[in-house]
N, C-alpha and C positions, 0 to 999 in steps of 0.2 A: 503493499499500499504506499509506503514511503517513496518508492520509486515512481509510482503512479502520480503522487502529489507533487514530486520534483518535476516531472515532466510536463504536467499540466501547468505548473506555475511558469515554466520556461516558455510554453506555448502562448499563454496569456501575455508574457512580456514581449514575445516576438510580435504578436498582432498589435500591441499598444505601440510599439516602436515603429511598426510599418504605418499605422494610421496617423502617427505624429510626424512622419517623414515629409519633406518637400515634394516628394513625387505624388503624393496624394492630393491631388489638385485638379480642378476643372479647366485649367488653362486661363488664357486671358491675363490682362495686366494684374488683376487682384490676386490670382493664385489661390482662390478659395477652395477649402477642403471638398473633395467629392464625397467622403464618408467621414463621420466622426465617432462611431460607436460600433460595437459588434457584440454578438452572442455566439456561443459555440455549443456544440452537442456532438455526441458519439453514438455510432451504432456498431454492433459487433459484426465482423465480415461473414458469420454464419447465421445472421438473422434471417429466419424464414421469410421475412417480408420481401427480400430481394428476389426470392423465387416467385412470390405472388406477383410482383411487378412484372417479371418476365412472362408469366402465364397470362396476364391481362393484356400485354401488348401484342400487336400483330406484325412487329418488327423485331430483328434480332437484338436482344438486350443482354448486357453483361451483368454477371454477379460480381461482387467485389473480388473474389479470387480470380475470375477470369480476366477482369480488367487488370489486376495486379500482374498476372502472367503475360499479358501482351508486352510488358516492358521488362519483366523479370521472368523469362520462360523457364529458367532452370530452378526457380525458387521451389523449395520443398515445404514452404509454409502452407498449412491448412487453413480453411476459411475462418475457423475459430481463432486463429492467431493473428488475424488481421483486424484493423479497426478502420471505419469510415469516420474520419473526423470532418465535421461539417460547420459552416459559419454562415451567418447573416450580416451583411453590411447595409443597414438602413440609410436612405436618402437623408441629407440634412433637412432640418426644418425650413431653412431658407429656400432650398430647391424644391421641397413639396409645396411651399407657399406660392412660389412662382407657377407652378403647374395647376394649383388649385384655382387659380384665377383665370385659366384658359378654359375655353369651351369647344372650339372647333378644331384647334391644333395645339400641340404642345408648346411649352415655353422653350426659348432658346436656351435658357439655363438648364433645363432638363435634358435637352440633347447634348449639351456640353458635358454635363455630368455623366451621361451615358458613354459618350466617346472616350473621354479622358479617364473616367472612373473604371471603365472596362480594361484599358491599357493598364492601369495600375493593379486592377484585380489579377490579370494575367501574370504581370511582374511578381506580384505577392505570392501567387500560387508556385511559381518557379523557385522564388527564394525559399519558400516553405519546404519544398523538396530538398534543397540544399541544407536547410536548417536540420532536417532529420538525417541526411546523409552524414552531416558532421558529427552526429550522435550514433553512427553505426546503424541507422534504422532506414531500410529501404522504403521508398514512398513514390506514389504515382498521383500527380495532379492531372486529373483527366483532361482539363481544357488546355493543357500545355502539350497535349499529344493529339493534334487534330487528325493525324492519319489513323488513329484508332478510335476516336469518338466522333460519330458523324450523325447527321440527320437524315432520316428517310421519309418518303411518302408514305402515308399509312391509310388504309381504307377505313380504319376505325376512328383514327384521330386527326386525319389530314396530314399532320407533321408529327414525327415522334423521333426520339433519339435513342441510341443504344446505351446512353447513360445519362440519366436526368439528375441535375443538381437539386431540383425542387423535391423530387421523390426521395433523394438521399438524405435530405434535410428533414422530411417527413419521418423517415425511418430514424432519424437521430433525435427525435423528440422536439424539433423546433417549430412545428406548426402544422396546419392543415390547409386544404385547398379551398378557394373560394369560387364563386359563380364565374369569375373570369379566368379561372385557372391559376391565379396568382397564389402564392403560398402565405397565409395569414399566420404571422408569428406574434410573440409577446410585444415586438417592436413594429408591428404592422406588416403591410405587404408591399410598401414602397421601398424596395431593397434589391440588392444583388446578393444572391446566395452562392455558396461554393462548397466544394468537397475535396478531400483527398484520401487515398487509401494507404495506410501505413502498415508495415510489418511489425506492429507492436500492439499490445493489448492495453487498451484503456477502457475503464468501467463504461458500459453503455448508459446513455441518458434515459431515463424512463419516458415512455410515451404517455402523457396524461390526457390522452383521447382514445376513443374507442372506434371513431368513424373518420374516414379520410376527409370529410366535410364538416367536422364538428364545430370549428370556430366561425363558419359562415352563417349568419342569422337567416339568410334565404334557404339554404339547404336544412338547417337545423329546425326552424320555426316557421318558414314560409313568410319571414318578415324581410324588410329592407329592400335589396335589389336596386339601390341607388346607383351602382356601377353601370346598369343598363342605360340610364339616361345620360351617363357621363361619356358613353362611348360614341364619338362622332362617326364611326364607320358603320354604326347599325350592327355591330359584330356580337353584341350581347342580348340575350333574350331570356324569358324565363326557362328556356330549355337548355341554356348554357352559353358556351363560347364558340363562335363560328370562326375557326381559325382561318379559313380561306379568305373571308371578308377583311379580318384583321391584318393578315399578310398584305393583302392588295392595298390597303390604306397605308401601311408603313412603308411600302416600296414605292408607293405613288406620291400622295399628297405630302407625307411626312418628309420623304427624301427631298422633294422639290423645295419644301419650306426651309429646310437646313441648308441645301445647296445655296439658296438665295442669301444666306448668312455666312457663306464661306467655308462650310465643312459638310462632310457626308456622314450620316449615321442613321441607322433604323431605330427609331425611338418614338414613343408616344407617352404612355403612362397616365392618361387621363382617368382611367378607370381605377388607377391606384391612389389618386388624390381626391380630395373633397368627398370622401367617403368614411364611413365609421371605422373601417378597418385600415385606414391610411397608416396610422402609427401605434396601433394596439389591436388586442383581441376585443371585438365589440361587446360592450356590456361589463367589461372588467376594469375599465380604468387603465391608465399607462403605468405599468410597474417601473420602479426605479432600477432597471437593469442596466448596468454600465460595464462594458467591456469584461464579460464574464463567461464562465460555462453555466448552462442551465442545470 
């Protein structure tokens, strides 16, 4: 247990240093932070839920061990010796506020946060691989290996990936899904989530929910649905998320909007802001969670 505690403390320190670094910014003259907080959670590599994800999908999906072995094919580690370490980086209040004021197109700040925040996220994940390597722990940051992690056209879901960061975070006790398919976490659903599979055991984070949609008032109680009216593409309805309409809007109107402002990014996020789940689990208040493991 002492070894676990020491490693977890070092992981917390790593993430804090990363978020405090100058690289964590949205660009421009002011160099404002893209992210200012995080929460972490863990799932065991042999958690049966990863097999459930695979059976639900109609595209090839990795289990943690399969993903791990794409980079370390000679590893003898069994699934139970692996941990999926997950994190959530919520948008700053200032970025959320800019997007909340928009109705038909996203804010420029949201787009810059997506563009520069994503670059930082990829760099963070690669440095996290190195962090573990320095401690003799093999690690695979999925989004750092684009040849292995891919998106597919899906008959069931229109688009699906062979490794889903949101589903990994769900497995790691960090949140459940909403009507727009965003992951509702204790810090809301306006965020970037991530994961890394490591060749070490950390205690799994309890999943304090029984259903994949438990935190969404629409699915849980038939209430809310405010994200439906927030979507300028008409991609949300009582039936759920039309990914085809969403993708068309992102690649069309949104791309042109940001091009006119001198950069290119696929971003919108209106359904993630000015809604009850923007920065919390609806009905629970906003917990004082700051840079911690759940």
